[in-house]
N, C-alpha and C positions, 0 to 999 in steps of 0.2 A: 434410514439411509436409502437413497434412491439407487436402483440398479438397472442397468441396461441388460437385456437378456444376453447372457454369455460373455459379457465384457467386464463384469465387476461394477464397482460403484460409478454412478453417474454424478460427476462433480460439476456439470455445466451450470447448475443453479448457483454454485459457489462463485463462479466467474460472473454470471449475469447480475448477481447481487451488486457488483461494483460497476459493471459496464452500463447497466441501466441508469446509473447516476452520472454517466459521462466520464467515467474513469477508463482510459484507453489501455488495452492490454498490450504488453510487449512479450512476444513469444520466442524471439530469437536474439542471440547476441548482437546481430547487426541492427535490429530495431532498437535495442538498448543503447548502442553506441550512437545511432542517429539522433536519439532524443537527448542523451546526456552529454555528449561531446559539445562543447561550446554552447551550453544551455544558457539562455538569457531569461530574465524575469523570475517568477516564483513557480515552483513545481512541487507537488506532493507525490512521492513514490510510495505506494502501498505494496509491501511484500505480503502477499496473500498466503493462506495455508488452509489445510483441511481440518485442523484441530478445532476443538470445541471453543476455545477462546477467540478464534477467528470468527466462528459462526455466531457466538453469543455476544461478543464484545467489540471486536475490531471492525468487521464490516458494518454492523449496525451503528457503531460509533462514527464511522465515516459518513454514513447517511445523515445522522443528526448534525454532525459538524458542517456538512455542506449546505445546511439550511441557514447558516450564519451569513451575514451580509459580506463579511471579509473572508476571502478564500484565495487559494493559490490560482495563478493564471492557467496552469496546466496540471492535469491529473493523470497519473500512469500507475500501472500495476504489473508486477511479475508474480508468478504462482510457484512458490517453493514446493519442491517435491513433485511437481508436474512439468513445468517448463524449466528444467534443471539448468540448461546452458544459459538461458536468458537470466535466470536468477543469479547464477554464478557471476555473470558479467556485471549485473547491477551491483552485486556486493563488492566488486572491485572499485566502484565509485564511492563506496562508503566503507572502505577497508579499515578505517580507524576505529570502527565499531565491530564487536563480535557478531557473527551471523546470528540472526534472530528472526523467527517467523511465528506469528505475524509480527510486523513492525512497520513503522512509518519513518520516512526521511523527508525533511523539508529542505529543498534547495533554493538558493537565491543566487542568480548569475553563476551557476555552476558549483557553488560552494555549499556544503551541508551546513545548514544553520541550526537544525534541531533534529534529534533522533528520539523516537519513542520505541523502545525495544519491547519484546514480549513480556518482560518482567513488569512493565508498567501497564500492560493490557490484561494479563492473566489475573483473575481475582477481582477485577474492576467491573463496574456496570458499563453498559454502552454509553450512558450519559457521562460517566466519569472519563471514559476514553474520548468522547466528543469534547468535553471541557478541556482536556489536555490539548487536543488538536486546535480548538478555537483559540487557546492561549498562544500557540505558536503562529497561528494565522494572524492574529492581531499584532503580534510582535514583528513579523517579517513580511506580511503581504499588503500592508497599507501603502 
């Protein structure tokens, strides 16, 4: 674990693992609303986390899935446990699903078309997570 002197764990690398892929961070409820209200096209929302399955399976799975030729038009993330208000607001848009982190929600024209909760990430390999994502990309992003 990385630590910044006197401040506890440095999780910045857990954020940049996604942002370096072109996934945009949403850190406030206002940013979440701006993106999710009246959303058009396809969008993947990644609910990031500090847990081991996020580090070993979810974020690497996103990286692999984004190598696929078919992918959502927009990519966003909120960080559970870190950006609490933004995550809480994002969860209001997927309220039909229990809170889960890490997890993925695929939206099309503002409607959740697919949800991959932690239970389908934990215990899987990054490749299996990527294959799940690619399946929903192929189903809704063409």
